[in-house]
N, C-alpha and C positions, 0 to 999 in steps of 0.2 A: 754225317755232319757232326763235328766235335766242337764243344763249347767249354770254356773255362768255368770252374765252379763259382768264382766271384768275378763280377764285371763292374767297372766304374761307369754307371749310366745315370741319366737324369731321372730324378724322382719327382713326380708331379705333385706330391703332397708336401715335400720339403722345399720344392722349387729350386733345387740345386743338384749338382752331380754328387752322388754318394756311392759307396760300395754296396752292391746288391748280390745276394746269393741266388743262384739259379736252381730251380727245381723243375722236373718235367711236369707237364700238364696232364692231369688225370680226369677223365670224363666222369661226371657225377651220375648217379642213377636217375632215370627219367621220372618226372613227377606224374602221378596218376590223375592229378586234377587239372593238368594243362588242357588248353582248348582243343588241340589236335587229338589227344587221347579220348576226351569226352565225345568229340564228334565221331571218331572211329567206332567207339563202343556203341553209340546211338545207331550208327549205320548197320552194324552187324547184329544188332539185337533183334530177336523175333525170327520170322521165317524168311527173311529177305535173302540170306546167304552171305557170301564173302564179298568184300569190297576190293575191286581190282586196283592195284597201285598204278600211278603214272610211271611210264618208262622214261628214265632220264639217261642221257649219254654218260658213259663211264669216264670218270676223270682219271688222269694218269698218275696223280700223286696228291698228297695232302700238304697243306701248309703247316709247318711245325710250330707249335705254340709252347712257350715256357712261362713259368711263374717266377716273378722277380720279387724278392723280399728285401726291403730297405734295411740297412744296418742301423740307421739312426731312429726312424719312426716305427719300424717293424711292420709297416703296411705292405700289402701284397698287391702287385699289379701284374697284368699279363702282357706278353709281347709276342708277335709273330716274327719268327726268324726266317729270313730268306724267302724264296719263292716256292712253288710247288716242287716237291721232291719225294721220291720213294724211300729215301734213307731216313732212318729214325735219328733223333738227336741223342748223342752220347755226351755225358758230362764228365770232363776230366777230373780225376781226384788228385 
């Protein structure tokens, strides 16, 4: 899936169409203080043993997300491009 480096899209902060630069979405490191992490650590603490994960069906692809930065107000918003796909997003230079 190929996308232009600059797109003319609606900015929800400026409330009008502006040129926006496209950057790929990068996952941030997981927080150690989130509720799920604390619950998991509490469950495996002591002599209880491991916690078995729930088995989920395997999904065929991921929804591709990009970060859009407005040229006017410099605010960043995220947008999901397309449907589920195995192909990664390529940004044209």
